C-alpha positions in Angstrom: 0.0 0.0 0.0 1.6 3.4 -1.0 2.1 5.9 1.8 -0.2 8.4 0.2 -3.1 5.9 0.2 -2.5 5.1 3.9 -2.5 8.8 4.8 -5.7 9.3 2.8 -7.4 6.4 4.5 -6.4 7.9 8.0 -7.7 11.3 6.9 -11.1 9.9 6.0 -11.4 7.9 9.2 -10.7 11.1 11.2 -13.2 13.0 9.1 -15.8 10.3 9.7 -15.4 10.8 13.5 -15.3 14.6 13.7 -17.0 15.5 10.5 -20.5 16.3 12.0 -18.9 18.5 14.7 -16.8 20.3 12.1 -20.0 20.9 10.0 -21.9 22.3 12.9 -19.0 24.7 13.8 -18.8 25.7 10.1 -22.5 26.5 10.0 -22.2 28.5 13.3 -19.3 30.5 11.8 -21.2 31.1 8.6 -24.3 32.5 10.4 -22.1 34.5 12.8 -20.4 36.1 9.8 -23.6 36.8 7.9 -25.4 38.4 10.9 -22.7 40.6 12.3 -25.2 43.1 13.7 -27.4 40.4 15.3 -27.0 38.6 18.5 -26.3 35.2 16.9 -22.7 34.9 18.1 -23.6 35.0 21.8 -23.2 32.4 24.5 -26.9 32.1 25.3 -27.7 31.5 21.6 -24.9 28.9 21.4 -26.3 27.2 24.4 -29.7 27.0 22.8 -28.3 25.5 19.6 -26.4 22.9 21.6 -29.4 22.0 23.7 -31.6 21.6 20.7 -29.0 19.5 18.9 -28.8 17.3 22.0 -32.4 16.2 21.6 -31.9 15.2 18.0 -28.6 13.5 18.9 -30.3 11.4 21.6 -33.0 10.4 19.2 -30.4 9.5 16.6 -28.6 7.3 19.1 -31.9 5.5 20.0 -32.7 5.0 16.3 -29.1 3.6 15.7 -29.7 1.0 18.4 -33.0 0.0 16.9 -31.6 -0.2 13.3 -28.6 -2.2 14.5 -30.9 -4.7 16.3 -32.7 -5.3 13.0 -35.9 -3.5 13.6 -36.8 -0.3 11.8 -39.2 2.0 13.5 -40.2 5.1 11.5 -42.5 6.5 14.2 -39.7 8.0 16.2 -40.0 11.5 14.7 -43.7 11.7 15.2 -43.3 10.4 18.8 -40.7 13.1 19.5 -43.1 15.8 18.2 -45.9 14.5 20.3 -43.9 14.3 23.5 -42.6 17.9 22.8 -46.1 19.2 22.5 -47.3 17.4 25.6 -44.4 18.6 27.7 -44.9 22.2 26.5 -48.6 22.1 27.4 -47.9 20.5 30.8 -45.2 23.2 31.6 -47.6 25.9 30.4 -50.3 24.6 32.8 -47.9 24.1 35.7 -46.2 27.4 35.3 -49.3 29.5 34.8 -49.1 32.6 36.9 -45.5 31.9 38.0 -43.2 34.9 37.4 -40.0 33.3 36.0 -38.2 36.7 36.0 -38.6 37.4 39.7 -35.6 37.0 41.9 -35.9 34.5 44.8 
């Protein structure tokens, strides 16, 4: 095996492992550059992006286990949507009248 082929194979292995993270960082940099006058490149916004990405990541891990075990369940996306709506409604009902901005 020529050395250039071995180096290329290692590069693609590393890219497979860190590719999605690099893509997310590249998209963040793109939007931060586009919206210079906005508040996109702030820590609270970055936290929100990471938290929302975590939900999809956990669902993807669950789907990976299901597909590896031989079963294919296509209802996962609709189940996530249903649970999100139910949680939002329950939180709205439980927090009705609670001032979240008040200091303790």
